[in-house]
N, C-alpha and C positions, 0 to 999 in steps of 0.2 A: 563646331557644333557637335553635340553628342551624337554618336552613331549607334549607340546601343538602343535597345528597347523595340526595335522594329523587326518584324518577321518577314521572311521572304517567301514562305510557303504558307498554305492555308491548312485547314483542319477538316475533320469529318463534318458532314452536313448534319446539324442538329436542328430539329424542328421545334426549337424553343425560341422564344423571343428575347433578344438581348437589348440592353440599353442603347438607345440612339440609333437604331437600324430600322429599315423598312422592308417589308416583304419584297422579294424579287432581287435582293442583293446577296452576294456571297463575298466573303472577306479574306484578305491576307492580313492577319493580325497576331500580335504576341499574346502569350498567356498572361492574363491580368492578375494571376495569383489570388483569385477570389476577392479582389478589391472592387468588383463591379457594384457592390452594395453601397449605399449612400450613408454618410455620417452626418454630423450636425453642422449647422452654420449655413451661411449663404442667404441671399434674398433674391426676389424676382418672381416672375410668373411664367408658367408654362405657356407655350404658344404653338399653334399649328400654322406653318407657313403656307403660302399660296401653292407651292409646288407639291404639297402633300407630304413633305418630310416633317417628322416630329423634331422640333428643336427645343429641348428643355432649357429653360433659362436660369436654372440654378444647378450647381454641381452636386449639392447634397439635398437629401430629403429630410423629413422630420424624424425618421426613426431608423430602424435597422433593416427595413424591408428593401428588396431590390427596386431600383428605380423603374424597371420595366413595368411594375405593377401600376405605375402612375400614368402610363401611356396607353391609349386605346389599342387593342390588339390589332385592329385592321390598319393602324397607322405606324406600327413599329418597323424599324429597320432590322433586317435579319443579318446582323454582323455575327458570325458564328464564333463561339468560344473555342479556344485552343484545346486540343486533346493530345496529350503527349504521345499516345500510341500511334498517331499518324504524323504529327508535325515534326519533320526531320530537322528543321532549322528554326525552332521556336526561339524567339527573342534574339535573332541573329540577322543583322542587316548587311553582313558582308556578302560579296559576290559569290554565288553558289559555285562558280567555276574555279574558285581558288581554294587551296588548302594551306594550312600552316603547319610546318613540320619542325619540331625541336631537334636540333642537331646534337649528337652525342660528343662530348668533349671531356677528357679526364681532368683538364685544368679549367676550373670555372672562375678563375680570377682574371684571365686575360685571353685574348684571341687576336689574330691578325686577319684583316679583311682587305682584299684587293679587288677593285672594280675594273671591269673591262667594258668599254662602250659608254653608253649615256646613262649616268646615274647622278642623282642629287641626294645630298645628305639632309635629313629632316630631324627636327628636334622632337621631344616627347609630345608636344602639342600638334605635331604634323606640319609645322612650318618649315619651308625649305631654308636651310642655313647657307649652303653653298653647293656649287656643282663639283662633284668628285673629279679628281684628276684621273684621266685614263691610265690604267695600270699602276696607279699609286697604291701603296700599302698604308693602311690605317690600323692603328692598334686600339682596341677597346679594352678597358680594364674595369674591374669591380673595385671601386674606391669609395670608402665612406658611405656605404649603402646607396651607391648611385653608379651610373655608367659614365666613365670618362673616355673621351675620344681624343687620340693623339695623332699627329702627323708622323710621317716617316722620320722626321728630324727630332721627334720628341716634344713638339710644341702642343700644348693643350688647346684643342679646338672647341671642345664643348663638354659640359658635364650636366647630367640630369637623370631622370628616371629611366629614359630609354633614348636610343638613337637608331635611325633606320636609313638604309641605302635603298632608294626607290628609283627604278628605271624610268626614263622618259623618252619621248619620241626623238630620234636622232638619225644620223646617217648610218649607224651600225645597227643592223637587225639582230646581231648576235650578242646582245647584252648578257653578261654573266658576272658572277661574283665568286671569288675563290676564298675559302675559309680554311684557316690553318688547323692542323692537329684535330681532325675529326676522328673520333675513336671507333665508333661502331663496335664496341667490345675491345678486343686486344689489339686490333689492327689500327694503328694511328697513322693518318696520312692527310695531306691537303686534298680537299675536294672542291669541285666547281659546280655551281648551281645557277639555274635560270631564275628569273623573277626577282623579288625584293628580299633583302636581308634585314631583319630587325633584331636589335640587341636590347635586352631588358635586364634590370637588376631586381631580384626578389629574394626576400629572406625565407628561410625554411619554416614556413608557418602558413596557416590557413589553407588555401587551395594548393599550396606548394609544400605542404608539410612532409610529403613523402619524397621530396626532391632534394634541393640543396640551397645553401646560401651562395649567391654569386650571380654570374652571367647566365642568361638564357638566350642562346642564339637561334633565331627562328627564321626559316625560309618560307615566305609566302609566295606560292607559285601556282600557275595554271595547272589544273588537275591533269590534263593530258601530258604536259611536260613532266609532272610529278610521276605519272605512271610509267614513263619510259625508264626512269631511275629505279622504280620499284620492281618492274618485271625483270630488269637486268640483275638486280640484287637477289630477288627471290628464286628465279629459275635460270636465267642466263641464256645466251645464244645457243648453247648446246642442246637445249630442249627442242622437241618437234614443234612445228608451227602451231598446230592445234592446241598443244599444251601451253605454249606461250600466250596464245589468244585467250584461252580459258583463264589463265592467271590474270591477264589484263582486265577481263570483265569482273572477276572476283575481287581483285584489288580495287577497282573503281567502286564496286558495291561497298567494300569495307570502308573506303574513304568517305563515302557519302554518309554512312551511318556513324562516323566517328567525329563529326564536327562538334566542337565544344564551345560553350559560352562561359565556362568557369575559369578557363585559363587562357593565356595568350597563344597557345598552340592547340592543335587538334590531335596530332599524332607525334610519335617519336620516329626516329629513322632506323630503329632496330626491331627485332622480333617482338619487342614489347608492344609494337603496333604492327608495322610491316617494314622490312628492310628497304632502305632507300639510298642509292648510290649518288644521287644528284644528276648532273648533266651527262648523258651518254646516249648514243644512238644504236647500241647493239641490238636492242629489242624494239626499236621504233616501229618497224613494220607491223608487229603484233598489236601495238597500241593503236596505230592508225587504222588497221583493219577492223578494229572493234570500237572505233571512236564514239564516245558517248553512250555505249551500250552498258546496261547494268541488269541486275536480277530483281524480279518482282515476285511477290507471292500474294495472291488474292488482291491484286491492285496496289499493294504497298511495297515500298522498298524492302528487300529481304536483308536481314542481318546475317552476315556470312563470317565464317572463320575458315582457316586453312592451315595446313602444316606439311612437313616433309613426307611422312608416311603415317598410315593409320594402323600398321601392324597386321593387316589382313582383315580388319573389322572396323566399320564406321562407328563413330562416337556421337553422342547427343550433347548439344550445347549445355542444357540444364542439368545433365549428369556431371558435367565438368565444372560449371559455374552456376550460380543461382541468380534468378531474377531477370533473365534475358527474355525478350519478346521478339516477335517477327522472325523467328528462326525457321519457319516453314515446316514441312512434314518430315521430320527427322526420325530415324529408327536405327537400331543396331542391326547391321547386315554384314555378311561376308563380302570381302573385296579381294577376289583372287588376283586381280590385276596388280593391286598394291603389293601383295605378298610375292608376286613373281617379278616385281620391278627391280628389286635390288637385294643383294645379300649383305649390304653394308649395315643395314639396320635390322637384322634378324639373326637369331641364333637359337638352336634347339638342342634338347637333350631327351633321349628316349630311354625309359626304364621298363624292362620286361616285367610282366605280371608274375612270371615264374622264373626267377633269376637262377643262374647256375652258381652264383657267388663270386665269380671272377670279374664281373663287370665293374669298371672303374667307378661309375656313378653310383652303382648299388653299394659298393664298398664305402664310398663317401657318405652316403645316407646312413649306413650302419654306424660308421665311426663318429660322424659329426652330428648325427641327430638321434638315432635310436639309443646308442649306449649312454650318452649324457642324460637322456630322458629317463632311462631305466635307473641309473644311479641316483638321479634326483628323486625317484620314487621309492628309494630304500634298498634297491638291489646293489650288489657289488659285482659289477660285470667288467671284464677286461677285454673280452672278444665275443663275437656272436656270428651266427649264420642264420639265414632266413630261407624259407621255401616259397613264400608268396608275398606279393606287394599289391595293395590296391589304393587308389587315390580318389578323393572327392573334394571339391572346392567348398569353401565355407566363408561367410562374412557375418560376424557377430556384432559389427558396429552399426547400430541403427541409424547413425548419422551419415553413413556412407551413401552418397548420392548415386553412385554407380549401380548399387544393388538394392537400395531401399527407397529411393525417391518415388518410384512408381513400379507397380507390379504388372502394368499393362503389357500386352504383347509387343515385342520389339523395343521396349524401353529399358530393359535390364541388361547390363553389360555382361559379357562372357569372360572377360579377363578377371583374374581372381585377386582377392586380398590375402587369402591364406588357403592352405591345402591340408586336409587330414590325410596322413599317410599311415595306413594300417599294415603292419608287418605280421605275417603269420608263420607258424612253424619255427619259432625262435628257439634256437639252442644257444644258451649263453654260458660262456666260461665263467664259473664262479657262482652261477645261479641255476644251472640246469635248464630243463625245458620249460619255457614260459608260455608257449602257445601263441598268443597274439598281443600286440600292443600298438596303440595309436599315438602318433606324434603330430602335432600341428605346427606347420612351418608357414611363416608369413612370406609375402613376396620378396621382402628384403633379404631373407635368409639365403636365397638362391644366388645372390650376387656376391662377388668376391669382396668380403669385408671381414678379414680375420678378427677384428676387434669385437665382432658381435658374438664371439664364442663358438659359432658354428660355421666355420669356413668351408662351405660345401664345394666351392670352386666349380660351380656349374657354368656361370656366365661372367663375362668380363666387359661387355660393351656398355659403358656408362651412358652412352647416348640413347639407349633403348629404355623405355619407360614403363612398359606393361608386360604382364605374364599371362599366358593362357594354358589351360590344361586340355589336351585332346586325347580322347580315348580311342585306341586303335582296335578294331574288331576283326576277328576271323569268324565268319558266320555271326552268331549271336554272342560270341564269347570275346571278352576284352583280353587281348594278348599282350598289350603294352600301353604305356602312357607317354605321351610327348608333351614336354613343357616347352612352350615357345616364348622367347624373350624378344620383344619387337616393339615397334612404334617409335618414331622420332617426331616429337611434338605432342600435341594434345589429341590428335586423331579426329578432330571435329572438322567437318566440311571437306573441302578439296584436299585430296592427297596429291602432292606435287609429283612424287615419283610414280604413283599410280596413274596420274593423268598423262604423264609422258609415255608410259608403257601402253596405255590405251591408244594414244596417238600413233605410236609405232605400229600398233595392230590395226590401224585404219579407222579408228573412231574419230568422229568430227567433234568440233567444239560443243555443239548441242548435245551429242551423245555423252561427252565427258561430264558436262554440267548437269544433265538430266539424272545421271546416277548419283552424283554427290548432293544435289539439291532437288529432290523429287518434286514434280508438279510446279516448279518455278518456271517463270518465263523470262526470256532474254528480250529486252526492248530498250529503245533509246530513252535517255533522260528527257522528261517533258520540258525541262528548262533549256534555254539557249546554251549550247556548249561551245560556241565559237570563241576564239581566243579573245580575252577581254582587252579593251583598248587601254593603253597606258597613258599616263599623264603627259600633257604638253610640257615642253621644257620650261621649268620655273624661271620666272624673271627675278634673278637674285643680284642685287647691286649693293655694294658695301665698301666701307673703308678698310684698308689693310696696310700693314707695315712691311716694308722690304726687309728680309732677313739676310744674315750673313754678309757677303761682300756686295759691291756695286752690281746692279742688275742692268744688263743691256736691253735696250728697247728696240724691237725689230718692226719693220714696216708691215710684215706679213706673219702668218702663223708658221714660220719656218726659220730655222737658224741660218738658212742659206740666203735669206732676204737681207735687205739693207739695214744696217744698224743706224737708227736715227737719233738716239740719245742714250744717256746712262742715268740711272737713278741711284743715289747713294743709299747704303744700308741705313735703316732706321727712319727713312722718309715714309710719309703716309701717302698712299695713292688711292684713287677711286677706281674700283673694279666694276666695269659695266657688263662684262661677259666672261664666262669661262667656257672654253671649247677644247675638250681633250686635255692636253698638257699645257695649253696656252691660256693666258688671261689678257683681256684687253683692258688697259689701264690709262688713266690720265692723271697728270700731276702738274699743275700750272698750265703752261703752254705745251707741255710734252704729252703726246698721245701715241699709243702703239701697243705692241704685244710683248709680254715678258713671260718667262717660265712660271707657271702657276705655283710650282713647288717652292719658289722664293718668297711667297707671301704668307703673312700671318694675319688673321682677322682680329679686329679689335671690338670687344664687347663694350657696350656703353650703358645698358640697362638690364634689369632683371624683372621677370614677371613670375607670378606664382604658377605652380603646376602640380598635378597629382593630388589636389585637395578638393574637398567638397564645399567648404565654406571659407575658411581662413587659416592662416598660419602665423605663429608668433615670431616676431623679430626680437632677438635676444641682445642683451648688452655685451655679452662676450660669446665666443664660439663654444657654448656649452648650454645644453638644454635645461640645466639647473639654475642658470643665472637669471637675473631679473628681466622681465619683458620691457622692450622699448616701444614696440608698435605692433598693432594687429593688422596684418596684410590680408585683406579680403581677396576672394577668388578673382583673378583677372587684373589685380592692381599692378601698376608698373612703378618700379623704384629705380633711382639712379644708382648705378654700379660704382662703388669706390675701388674694389679690388676683387677680381674673380679668384675663387679658391684661396682666399686670404688665410684660411686655416683648414686643416683636413675636414672636408665635409661641409664647409661653410663659405658663402660669399659675403663680403662686407658691402653693405648698402647704406644709402642715405635716405632717411624717412622724414616725415613732417615733425617727428619727435626727436630727431637726431640720428647719429650713426648707429648701426647695429649689425647683427649677423643673421642671415637667413639660411636654413639648411639647403644644401645642394639638391637633396632628394626631392624637395618640394618647391623647386624653382627652376627657371629656364633662362639662359642668357639671351639677350636680344642684341643682335649686331645691326647697328644702324649705319646706313651709308649716307655720305654727304649729299649725294645727288638724288636720293629717293624721298618720296613723301612718306612720312612715318605716321601711321594711324594708331594712336594709343588705344589699347584695349578698353572697352567700356565696362567689362564685367558682365555683360549680357550674353557673352559667348557661352554656348552650352545650355542656354535656358530653353531652347526649342528643340524638339526631337520628332523625327518622322516615326509614325506608329502604325503603318500598314495601309493597305488599299483594298478596295472591293470593286466588283463589277455587278451590274444588274443581271439577274437570271430571267426576268420577264420584262416585257414592254420594250421601250426604246433602249438603245445601248447607252451606258453611262459609267463613269468612274467616280468613286468617292475615295478621298484620301483623308486620313486622320493624322493630326500632329498632337504633340503634348507640350505643355508649358509647366514649369516648376509649380507645384501645388501652392507654395507660399505666395505666389504672385498672381494666382488666377483671378482673384476678385479685388483688383485694385491694390494689391500688395506691392512689396518692393523687392528689387533685386539690385545688389551692389550700389545701394543708395539712390536708385531710380524708382520713381513711382510709376507703376504700369497704368497707362491711360486707355490703351486699346490693343487688341491683338486679333489676328485672324489669318486668312490665307488669300494670296493673290492667285486666282485660278485663271490661267490664260489671259492674264492682264486685268482681270476683273476682281476687285476687292470683295471678299466675303468675310464680314466681320463676325467674330465669335464673342468678343467682349467689348462693350463700348457704352458710353453715356450719351443720351440724346433727349433734348427737351426736359432735362432734369431727371429722367428715368434711366436706371442702370439696367443693361441687358447682358446676361451671361449665358451664352449658348454652349455650355460645356456638357458633355454627355456621359462621362464616366471618369473614374480615377484608376490609374494603374501605375505601379512602381513609383509612387510619389509624383506622378504627373497628372495634370488635368487635361483630358483629351477633348479636342474639338475637331470639326470636320469641314470639308468643302467638297462640292461635287460639280461635275460637268455632265450635263444630260444631252440627249438628242445627238449623240455622236454618230456620224455617218461613216467616216473613214476609220476602219478598225485598227489600222497600223499607224495612224497618225499620232505623234506624241503630243501630250498636253502638259503644260507647265503648272506646277504648284509650288508657291514660295510662301512659307510662313513669315509673319512679320510681327514686330512689337513696336508700339509707339509709347515712349516713356519720357519722363522729364526729371530733372534735378535742378539744383540751384543755378546751374549754368544755362539751362534752357531745355528744349525738347529735341529728341532725336528719334529716328526710325531705325530699328535694327532688323535685319533680314536673316532668316535661317537659310540653310542650304536648299537649293532648288531640287525638286523631285520631278523627273520627267517619266511619264507612263503613257502607254497606249492601252486600249481595251485588249488588244492582242497580247501585249507583254504580260499583263496581269493574268489573262486566261492561260497562257503557257505555264505560269507558275502554279495554277490551280489544277491543271489537267491530271496530274498523277495522284491527286488526293481523293478522287472519286472513282468508284467502280464504273467500268465502261458502260455497263447496262443500267446504271442509275439515271434518273431524270437529269440530275445535275451533270453527270459525266457526258451524257448524250448532248445536252445543250452546249457544254463547253467545247466538245469535239466538233460540233457543227459550227460553232462560232470560229474556231481556229481554221477549219476548212474554208469557211467563207472568207476569212481574212487572207488566207493564202491564195485564194482565187482572185483577189482584188487586183 
């Protein structure tokens, strides 16, 4: 079933009335993208049900006006519309406790993945293919615009749009995956990760236009495990405890605001996001000491940045980048702790206002700046002396955000883009006494770059990014000018070196964060942060062929146990269980354990994948050849030969043999002892689309689901005519579309993302932590008869929904107070 389209957090309380909601409800819903207005078509009459809910019985109105205008104000349900400035996870149904990290690899054509513990291999549709062998190495390759999975012996095990290694409950609590050749820049090494490992193929286009053609290896991992690898990579065990803990809180805040619905990953494992080493315990104590804590500003998640050093002065996010929100109360301020923290990322040069002429840097300015400028102005100068030097910063670029974005106090940066250097008392050989002359030097002129024509040889540290001009006074007189070259990183937010120095001087985590993020608050995430449950061991049974030589059959999962039989190479066996390195098999009257590495699975069918409606089966393995058959979404075809040609499976269809692209199909491995349920084509037609709780009166939960818009009003999906759909709420059917006594009823309330939305509610809930079940269903029929298709079950309690709402409202608002009281009451139960 589709997992997209549902939101896991809510939005700001809007006192406007939205389609299909009643006063007293607040919702967790996705942004409908402005599609809450009604289009044409549909039949039926509006109706007010006995429980006071408005249940509009047609999905579309007669014109372009909002449907809410058709419902009496006092009977509307207040499902709130999404606002992007608050909703951190809009249109995201993934567990908020997990993040997805793209691993850096120099070779995007192949990678080796080795599993330790309990893992199952899943196909692009999420179906378990087989149990991974413990410590076995699998190779993934980018082949023919798809992902191919090979065993350690080079046997092709699967080919499709993606493949994933997902952990499951087992005897080993230390499940992990090792990935080869993770680069993280120039350092190439194998790294080990907790959680799941997902491998995709994408072309360099669309949302991946700035990336590459090839494999995308993504680690989906519990956020607290992720942070252990981040803190270790960003600061390491050598930092003081308070600095490590400050980094943990900041990195957690960064991860929360980095979740993406545009790509299959949220962040990268480099400084493009935040560095991530994978599985390590060197900074575990800092993460555990701050578990679940993040930064808020005015009740919303704070968007944070951080870097190595700020060069002695804080930076503002929107001076560095444009369009950022929720960055808190930023201002340009001196940071003496940062400047004192390290000499590694700072270098200075001091120029006297009244030079003697012998100073190295004064001579460099005269030789490499003044004399070339005078000769460009028409003089003919070979040497010169000066009696005075003065300096002023200048920025003529109106587009420079550092100096021209805002003129408000504390918003203009002090580092310079260029400096006007005025030389006075110039005696020039070849031109005589000139008096004074001003030369403008840009920041780049001070760095060692002989090719720029003015090699001043002032600074050599390429890791430093900004320049400051400091005037040094004696009384009211400027006696010298210091140019400071400093800052490693962008200077926005937390200075890691500065934080460590503050910790060394006795500052607490709160002190450190209060300086870098003024008036922010440290508080736990409102959502549950406990470790997510992992899947139960998938029941995977299948036929397989014995490879290589004769396989010995043991009585137990041990080579030391009795050998009960032998199975010849090439024989087909039925695999009923994979446990670590052992497979339990049967072949005729023989039954026992053999080494799992000796088996090769046999694919027998193909189904479509990665498509929205259909894919064409071609006469030859070439997209330019004649079509043989149109395979609709979810159709199952007989496999003739897997990977019969590069990028193509050969299949049998109702119109004869043909070729289907590997990219848009998935192999089905059918076991002789399992019941095979042929896909109906209704998979993915139902989607979870958010939940709400009541703000007034008795406690209640309302859940919305969506059905493909083409089918909402008796339409068809994959050849099935839709007769009825709705939700089974705690075992009670609540119909949304049905026909009764010749009359058609369509209780759909809105349209969003091509889905018709319908709802079910449970009222008069007494136990706030009790979970309630919501299962969407479809009753459909075709020429073969009638079937009932069920979507994925959603289990929610008033308490679980309230937790996800808590951080979306100001604590002193009516909604915030109500939700806080509800949570407190539930915790007291």
